[in-house]
C-alpha positions as CSV (number, residue, x, y, z in Angstrom):
1,M,94.7,98.4,101.1
2,K,95.2,96.4,98.2
3,L,92.9,99.5,96.3
4,F,94.9,102.3,98.2
5,C,97.9,100.6,96.9
6,W,96.9,100.4,93.2
7,G,95.8,103.9,93.3
8,F,99.3,104.9,94.2
9,M,101.3,102.7,92.4
10,Q,98.5,102.2,89.0
11,G,96.7,105.4,89.5
12,D,98.7,108.0,87.3
13,H,98.0,107.2,84.0
14,P,93.7,106.7,84.1
15,G,93.9,110.2,86.8
16,T,95.7,112.5,83.6
17,G,92.0,111.8,81.4
18,M,90.2,113.1,84.8
19,D,92.3,116.2,85.1
20,F,93.4,114.8,88.5
21,V,96.7,116.0,89.6
22,R,99.5,113.6,90.6
23,L,100.5,113.6,94.1
24,P,104.5,114.2,94.1
25,D,106.6,111.5,94.9
26,K,107.7,112.6,98.4
27,V,104.0,112.3,99.4
28,Q,103.2,109.5,97.4
29,A,106.3,107.4,99.5
30,R,105.1,109.0,102.7
31,I,101.7,107.7,102.5
32,F,103.2,104.6,101.5
33,K,105.2,104.2,104.2
34,E,102.3,105.1,106.5
35,M,100.2,102.3,105.0
36,T,102.5,99.4,105.9
37,K,101.9,100.4,109.6
38,V,98.1,99.5,109.6
39,A,97.9,96.6,111.8
40,D,94.3,95.2,112.8
41,A,92.6,95.5,116.2
42,K,95.1,92.9,117.7
43,G,98.0,95.1,116.5
44,K,99.2,92.5,113.9
45,P,100.5,94.5,110.7
46,L,97.6,93.7,107.7
47,Q,98.7,91.0,105.5
48,W,98.8,93.0,101.9
49,S,101.5,93.5,99.2
50,P,102.0,96.0,96.4
51,M,101.0,95.1,93.3
């Protein structure tokens, strides 16, 4: 989860040199919201935080 979070929060700048297209803000916000819902096998939300 931390890797995915980093990708959304910090990945825009490194991606520009590789011709990646930046995700629109609305898409990033929706994905981040869904990431906060990820839980372990017992249904407990994962303990992680944005960088």
